[in-house]
Each structure stands twice: as structure tokens, then as C-alpha cells.
Residue frames relative to the residue before (quaternion, step in Angstrom):
aa qw qx qy qz dx dy dz
M 1.0000 0.0000 0.0000 0.0000 0.00 0.00 0.00
L 0.0519 -0.8116 0.5819 0.0007 3.56 -0.85 0.97
L 0.0606 -0.7565 0.6511 0.0091 3.53 -1.00 0.96
L 0.2590 -0.8079 0.5091 0.1449 3.56 -0.14 1.29
I 0.0565 -0.8162 0.5739 -0.0359 3.55 -0.91 1.00
D 0.4089 -0.7168 0.5184 0.2242 3.55 -1.30 0.39
C 0.5340 0.6464 -0.4056 0.3641 3.62 1.21 -0.29
V 0.5117 -0.6020 0.5111 0.3384 3.52 -1.28 0.43
I 0.3742 -0.7429 0.5124 0.2136 3.57 -0.75 1.04
K 0.1091 -0.8056 0.5819 0.0229 3.54 -0.89 1.04
L 0.7979 0.2491 -0.0829 0.5427 3.56 1.09 -0.77
L 0.1058 -0.7635 0.6351 0.0501 3.56 -1.01 0.92
I 0.1245 -0.8006 0.5858 0.0188 3.57 -0.72 1.15
F 0.0639 -0.8198 0.5690 -0.0079 3.56 -0.59 1.17
D 0.4284 -0.6304 0.5878 0.2710 3.52 -1.16 0.77
I 0.4245 -0.6905 0.5163 0.2765 3.59 -1.23 0.35
G 0.7808 0.3151 -0.1729 0.5110 3.59 0.38 -1.24
G 0.7797 0.2686 -0.2228 0.5199 3.57 -0.65 1.13
V 0.7382 0.3215 -0.2029 0.5572 3.58 1.26 -0.34
L 0.7837 0.2345 -0.1265 0.5611 3.60 0.66 -1.10
I 0.7725 0.1837 -0.0810 0.6024 3.55 1.17 -0.68
D 0.3784 -0.7202 0.5369 0.2233 3.56 -0.89 0.93
F 0.3809 0.6853 -0.5337 0.3170 3.56 -0.29 1.32
T 0.0113 0.7707 -0.6371 -0.0060 3.56 -1.11 0.75
E 0.5658 -0.5985 0.4435 0.3535 3.56 -1.17 0.53
T 0.5880 0.5562 -0.3808 0.4471 3.60 1.10 -0.53
A 0.6322 0.5123 -0.3300 0.4785 3.59 1.05 -0.71
Y 0.6417 0.5186 -0.3290 0.4594 3.58 1.03 -0.75
V 0.6597 0.4999 -0.3182 0.4622 3.61 0.89 -0.86
H 0.6216 0.5189 -0.3378 0.4798 3.58 1.05 -0.69
Y 0.6312 0.5261 -0.3127 0.4765 3.58 1.01 -0.84
L 0.6584 0.5204 -0.3031 0.4515 3.57 0.94 -0.94
R 0.6916 0.4686 -0.2883 0.4680 3.60 0.81 -0.96
T 0.6769 0.5193 -0.2995 0.4272 3.57 0.86 -0.97
N 0.7933 0.3638 -0.1683 0.4582 3.56 0.83 -0.98
F 0.8378 0.2144 -0.0678 0.4976 3.59 0.99 -0.75
M 0.7748 0.2120 -0.1409 0.5786 3.59 1.25 -0.25
P 0.0084 0.8707 -0.4918 -0.0032 3.61 0.79 0.96
G 0.6834 0.4928 -0.3052 0.4439 3.60 1.11 -0.45
A 0.5635 0.6295 -0.3732 0.3832 3.57 1.27 -0.24
N 0.4570 -0.6311 0.5485 0.3033 3.53 -1.25 0.54
E 0.4500 -0.7333 0.4331 0.2686 3.59 -0.59 1.11
R 0.6282 0.5295 -0.3426 0.4556 3.61 1.02 -0.69
E 0.6635 0.4897 -0.2988 0.4803 3.56 0.96 -0.89
L 0.6307 0.5317 -0.3299 0.4589 3.57 1.01 -0.80
W 0.6557 0.5056 -0.3086 0.4681 3.58 0.92 -0.88
D 0.6754 0.5102 -0.3042 0.4370 3.57 0.85 -0.95
F 0.6891 0.4562 -0.2838 0.4863 3.59 1.08 -0.65
V 0.7294 0.4580 -0.2493 0.4429 3.58 0.85 -0.97
N 0.6135 0.6083 -0.3655 0.3465 3.61 0.89 -0.84
P 0.6760 0.4639 -0.3248 0.4715 3.67 0.82 -0.79
L 0.6394 0.5243 -0.3283 0.4567 3.58 1.09 -0.66
I 0.5804 0.5605 -0.3699 0.4606 3.57 1.15 -0.60
S 0.6274 0.5330 -0.3350 0.4583 3.58 1.00 -0.78
V 0.6481 0.5041 -0.3178 0.4743 3.58 0.99 -0.80
M 0.6017 0.5470 -0.3408 0.4719 3.58 1.09 -0.74
E 0.6928 0.4931 -0.2761 0.4479 3.55 0.94 -0.91
Y 0.6147 0.5027 -0.3452 0.5003 3.59 1.25 -0.26
G 0.4693 -0.6761 0.4399 0.3594 3.58 1.25 -0.27
K 0.5270 0.6631 -0.3767 0.3751 3.58 1.27 0.37
L 0.7591 0.2620 -0.1537 0.5758 3.58 1.27 -0.05
R 0.2597 -0.7694 0.5686 0.1313 3.56 -0.95 0.94
V 0.7030 -0.4945 0.3177 0.4004 3.55 -1.27 0.44
P 0.6676 0.4923 -0.3440 0.4400 3.68 0.77 -0.80
E 0.6372 0.5142 -0.3261 0.4725 3.60 1.06 -0.74
L 0.6284 0.5359 -0.3247 0.4610 3.56 0.99 -0.85
E 0.6784 0.4992 -0.2944 0.4516 3.57 0.86 -0.96
R 0.6413 0.5157 -0.3279 0.4640 3.59 1.00 -0.77
M 0.6668 0.5079 -0.3058 0.4515 3.59 0.92 -0.86
V 0.6764 0.4763 -0.2971 0.4767 3.58 0.91 -0.88
A 0.6356 0.5321 -0.3302 0.4515 3.60 0.96 -0.85
K 0.6698 0.5022 -0.3015 0.4563 3.58 0.89 -0.93
H 0.6664 0.5173 -0.3115 0.4373 3.57 0.88 -0.91
F 0.7719 0.3369 -0.1796 0.5083 3.57 1.00 -0.79
G 0.5739 -0.6693 0.3480 0.3186 3.56 1.23 0.57
R 0.4911 0.6382 -0.4447 0.3922 3.56 1.02 0.78
D 0.5381 -0.6228 0.4582 0.3357 3.56 -1.14 0.60
K 0.7779 -0.1164 0.0956 0.6101 3.57 1.03 -0.80
L 0.1051 -0.7964 0.5951 0.0247 3.55 -1.23 0.41
D 0.1781 -0.7293 0.6511 0.1113 3.54 -0.99 0.91
M 0.2190 -0.8284 0.5071 0.0931 3.57 -0.33 1.26
H 0.3083 -0.7667 0.5098 0.2394 3.60 1.25 -0.09
W 0.0259 0.8673 -0.4948 0.0477 3.54 0.98 0.98
V 0.7497 0.3299 -0.1913 0.5409 3.57 0.85 -0.96
Q 0.6410 0.5319 -0.3324 0.4424 3.59 0.92 -0.86
G 0.6390 0.5263 -0.3276 0.4554 3.58 0.99 -0.79
W 0.6242 0.5234 -0.3314 0.4760 3.55 1.01 -0.84
R 0.6593 0.5280 -0.3033 0.4410 3.58 0.92 -0.97
E 0.7002 0.4766 -0.2733 0.4559 3.57 0.98 -0.85
I 0.7101 0.4562 -0.2575 0.4704 3.59 1.09 -0.68
A 0.6827 0.5471 -0.2974 0.3823 3.57 0.83 -1.05
E 0.0117 -0.7677 0.6406 -0.0095 3.53 -1.12 0.84
P 0.4578 -0.6896 0.4750 0.2988 3.60 -0.89 0.81
K 0.3240 -0.6877 0.6066 0.2326 3.55 -1.17 0.63
D 0.2585 -0.8364 0.4612 0.1443 3.55 0.17 1.31
D 0.6410 0.5296 -0.3405 0.4390 3.59 1.00 -0.74
V 0.6760 0.4781 -0.2966 0.4758 3.59 0.94 -0.85
I 0.6331 0.5204 -0.3364 0.4638 3.60 0.96 -0.80
G 0.6440 0.5207 -0.3214 0.4592 3.58 0.97 -0.79
L 0.6513 0.5109 -0.3087 0.4685 3.56 1.00 -0.84
V 0.6440 0.5240 -0.3183 0.4575 3.58 0.92 -0.91
N 0.6624 0.5107 -0.3124 0.4504 3.58 0.92 -0.85
K 0.6465 0.4970 -0.3191 0.4830 3.59 1.04 -0.69
L 0.6538 0.5187 -0.3127 0.4535 3.58 0.97 -0.85
S 0.6130 0.5828 -0.3481 0.4042 3.59 1.09 -0.66
D 0.5589 0.5951 -0.3958 0.4204 3.61 1.22 -0.24
D 0.7936 0.3043 -0.1314 0.5103 3.59 1.13 -0.65
Y 0.7743 0.2584 -0.1382 0.5609 3.61 1.21 -0.36
K 0.5107 -0.5360 0.5424 0.3971 3.51 -1.34 0.21
V 0.0407 -0.7846 0.6186 0.0045 3.57 -0.80 1.00
V 0.0309 0.7843 -0.6179 0.0446 3.56 -0.83 1.04
L 0.3371 -0.7156 0.5762 0.2057 3.53 -1.30 0.42
L 0.0745 -0.7860 0.6137 0.0055 3.55 -1.11 0.81
S 0.1001 0.8371 -0.5213 0.1322 3.57 -0.44 1.21
N 0.3388 -0.6459 0.6400 0.2415 3.50 -1.28 0.64
V 0.2856 0.7700 -0.5114 0.2529 3.59 -0.30 1.20
S 0.4665 -0.6553 0.5153 0.2957 3.56 -1.18 0.59
Q 0.6591 -0.5305 0.3613 0.3919 3.56 -1.22 0.45
S 0.6855 0.5009 -0.2995 0.4354 3.58 0.86 -0.93
R 0.6762 0.4677 -0.3048 0.4807 3.59 0.95 -0.76
F 0.6322 0.5288 -0.3500 0.4452 3.58 0.99 -0.70
A 0.5959 0.5561 -0.3608 0.4534 3.58 1.06 -0.69
E 0.6605 0.4903 -0.3019 0.4818 3.59 1.02 -0.78
M 0.6079 0.5478 -0.3479 0.4575 3.59 1.03 -0.73
R 0.6827 0.4870 -0.2872 0.4629 3.56 0.87 -0.99
R 0.6522 0.5236 -0.3161 0.4479 3.55 1.02 -0.76
S 0.7719 0.3463 -0.1702 0.5052 3.56 1.06 -0.73
Y 0.8881 0.1313 -0.0681 0.4353 3.55 -0.45 -1.26
L 0.6497 0.5555 -0.3463 0.3865 3.62 0.93 -0.74
K 0.5164 0.6272 -0.4236 0.4006 3.59 1.20 -0.24
R 0.6755 0.5001 -0.2783 0.4650 3.56 1.23 -0.50
V 0.6520 0.5351 -0.3005 0.4453 3.59 1.27 -0.25
K 0.2795 -0.7570 0.5707 0.1518 3.57 -0.84 1.03
A 0.1965 0.7764 -0.5679 0.1898 3.57 -0.08 1.29
K 0.5168 -0.6514 0.4650 0.3039 3.56 -1.02 0.83
D 0.7949 -0.0298 0.0708 0.6019 3.57 0.95 -0.94
V 0.1842 -0.7405 0.6315 0.1379 3.53 -1.32 0.39
Y 0.1211 -0.7862 0.6052 0.0307 3.58 -0.77 1.10
V 0.0292 -0.8195 0.5711 -0.0384 3.56 -0.65 1.15
S 0.6115 -0.6309 0.3542 0.3202 3.52 -0.99 0.97
Y 0.6715 0.5182 -0.3256 0.4178 3.60 0.85 -0.90
D 0.6629 0.5165 -0.2998 0.4516 3.57 1.13 -0.64
I 0.7802 0.3113 -0.1713 0.5149 3.60 0.87 -0.90
E 0.3626 -0.7787 0.4445 0.2542 3.58 1.38 0.01
L 0.5734 0.4815 -0.4131 0.5184 3.50 1.00 1.02
R 0.1579 -0.7855 0.5925 0.0839 3.55 -1.16 0.65
K 0.4899 -0.5763 0.5515 0.3517 3.51 -1.26 0.48
P 0.6417 -0.1598 -0.7459 -0.0795 1.66 -2.03 1.45
E 0.2064 0.7923 -0.5508 0.1621 3.64 1.01 0.65
P 0.5429 -0.6470 0.4180 0.3344 3.63 -0.82 0.92
A 0.6441 0.5705 -0.3323 0.3864 3.58 0.95 -0.85
I 0.6335 0.5471 -0.3590 0.4130 3.60 1.03 -0.62
Y 0.6466 0.4951 -0.3235 0.4818 3.60 1.04 -0.69
R 0.6412 0.5192 -0.3202 0.4657 3.57 1.01 -0.82
Y 0.6213 0.5564 -0.3366 0.4372 3.56 1.03 -0.80
V 0.6783 0.4858 -0.2970 0.4644 3.59 0.85 -0.95
L 0.6477 0.5168 -0.3252 0.4557 3.60 0.90 -0.86
H 0.6556 0.5131 -0.3069 0.4611 3.57 0.94 -0.89
E 0.6752 0.5018 -0.2947 0.4533 3.57 0.89 -0.94
E 0.7380 0.4047 -0.2230 0.4918 3.57 1.04 -0.75
G 0.4231 -0.7564 0.4246 0.2619 3.57 1.29 -0.04
V 0.5586 0.5758 -0.4106 0.4334 3.57 0.99 0.81
R 0.4863 -0.6350 0.5160 0.3066 3.53 -1.30 0.41
P 0.6765 -0.5010 0.3331 0.4248 3.61 -1.17 0.43
G 0.6975 0.4934 -0.2785 0.4387 3.58 0.95 -0.85
E 0.6520 0.5053 -0.3110 0.4721 3.57 1.28 -0.12
A 0.6807 0.4692 -0.2718 0.4926 3.57 1.29 0.15
V 0.1523 -0.7302 0.6548 0.1220 3.53 -1.34 0.46
F 0.1735 -0.7913 0.5842 0.0495 3.54 -0.92 1.01
V 0.1049 -0.7957 0.5961 0.0247 3.58 -0.96 0.93
D 0.1602 0.7801 -0.5860 0.1497 3.58 -0.76 1.05
N 0.4292 -0.7096 0.4961 0.2573 3.58 -1.14 0.57
Q 0.6482 0.4859 -0.3192 0.4918 3.60 1.29 -0.15
I 0.4507 -0.7364 0.4332 0.2587 3.57 -0.53 1.18
E 0.6326 0.5408 -0.3492 0.4307 3.61 1.01 -0.71
N 0.6423 0.5080 -0.3220 0.4752 3.58 1.13 -0.63
V 0.6129 0.5402 -0.3304 0.4725 3.56 1.12 -0.72
I 0.6640 0.4940 -0.3010 0.4737 3.57 0.91 -0.91
G 0.6290 0.5461 -0.3308 0.4436 3.58 1.00 -0.81
A 0.6738 0.4813 -0.2943 0.4772 3.58 0.95 -0.83
E 0.6373 0.5328 -0.3306 0.4480 3.57 0.99 -0.80
K 0.6268 0.5430 -0.3389 0.4443 3.58 1.04 -0.72
E 0.6785 0.4534 -0.2804 0.5054 3.58 1.24 -0.45
G 0.5972 -0.6110 0.3410 0.3921 3.57 1.27 0.23
I 0.5099 0.6375 -0.4192 0.3973 3.58 1.27 0.30
A 0.4400 -0.6625 0.5348 0.2855 3.58 -0.87 0.92
S 0.0474 -0.8498 0.5228 -0.0479 3.56 -0.65 1.09
I 0.2149 -0.7667 0.5990 0.0845 3.51 -1.15 0.78
W 0.2850 -0.7198 0.6103 0.1679 3.53 -0.92 0.99
F 0.2865 -0.8010 0.5038 0.1499 3.57 -0.26 1.27
R 0.0345 -0.7846 0.6190 -0.0031 3.53 -0.93 1.01
D 0.7668 -0.1775 0.1308 0.6028 3.57 0.99 -0.86
Y 0.7317 -0.4547 0.2911 0.4160 3.54 -1.31 0.29
D 0.6860 0.5025 -0.3058 0.4283 3.60 0.76 -1.01
K 0.6543 0.4950 -0.3151 0.4771 3.58 0.95 -0.81
L 0.6132 0.5511 -0.3480 0.4463 3.59 1.02 -0.77
V 0.6588 0.5044 -0.3109 0.4635 3.59 0.88 -0.90
R 0.6569 0.5089 -0.3157 0.4581 3.60 0.90 -0.89
D 0.6933 0.4844 -0.2853 0.4509 3.58 0.87 -0.94
L 0.6183 0.5288 -0.3476 0.4662 3.60 1.01 -0.72
K 0.6574 0.5028 -0.3101 0.4679 3.58 0.91 -0.87
R 0.6350 0.5444 -0.3320 0.4361 3.58 1.00 -0.78
F 0.6884 0.4467 -0.2701 0.5036 3.57 1.19 -0.54
G 0.5870 -0.6118 0.3573 0.3917 3.57 1.26 0.13
V 0.4220 0.6794 -0.4831 0.3563 3.57 1.24 0.34
S 0.3632 -0.7236 0.5473 0.2121 3.56 -0.88 0.97
V 0.1277 -0.8140 0.5660 0.0268 3.55 -0.36 1.30
P 0.4355 -0.7180 0.4750 0.2631 3.62 -0.63 1.07
């Protein structure tokens, strides 16, 4: 999605999962069913777990509570969902995008904005995020807001002291891109590295 603008860009906002790190919740649910719940229907598992993941990302639900709820729903006495371990086994860094972000940070404010639970974010910081040069990181569980809620984009702009027209937002989820555009932020639907570079240039971002 592209919203052409005339303002000078000062702030670049990047999603983490799906942009800097190759990871999706659908991949995690597949991992969970394949390795620990082989008798479960994957569609039913996704439909039950996905809303709970959102609650986790608000910081309103912890892993033991999640495991108890899923175990009860699927008729199990207990369940280890490998919430963090599964993320660790699935996630892979997008080295080309991380390299680009680090170069852009020399000339622009670069921040990260992610819907993520506290436990998974701790693992991100321990591993791949140490390689990313970002001024700030905004996470849903901490500010109790999630993309694509309008308030989360306004919060980041306010904290960074920029106007909507002075920012570019990058995310792999189209609903999050649309949410940012509704707030007047130029937004890029991330598909791959080459498209990202083209879209950044189209917004007047100087790409090294």
C-alpha cells in the first residue's frame, strides 16, 4: 500500500515478526499440532488459539494460563505448548532487511513496533534484536495496545515527536498497513526485500 506524500521523512517504523524475522503464528500453530497435538484438527486449533494469542500480546494472559485453557478445550490433562521454544525453532532472521535497517538508522530515526507477548519478546531481545540498530522498540504487551488499533500508531508518533506525514511504516500484515494509513502514515506492505527498497525510495527515503 502506498500513500504518496510531500513531507520530509524523519521516522521509519518497522514491524519485527514477518519483516525483520521470518515467523508467523500460523507456522507456530502448525508446529504445535505436528509435534505436540497430532490428533487435533489444525483449523480448530488455530480458531481457538489465535484469539488467545492476541490476549497474550496485550499482556493479559501468561503461558501457564494459556496452556491450561488449550489443554482443557482439547480434553487433555496438561499441555506444554513450547511457546518460546517453538518460536526459537521456527524464527529465522531476515539478514538482508536487518542490514538495510541498520544502514537506514544512520540517517533516520528507526523504531520497531510489534504485537508480541512478554516471554517471546524476551527471547527476541536475547537473540536477533541484538543485531538491529533501532532507537526504540514499542511492544504491545508493554503499552497494552495492538496493531491495527489507531491509538498504537498515535502513541509511537507522539513518543517520537513527529507528525504522521513524517513517518513511514512497514508491516507484513495488510490490516496493520491499512490501520497506519488511516492515521495518515505512509505505509508499505512488506512482501520481500526488493519491493521494500523500491517502496522506500518512492517515499523519498534515501536508501544506501
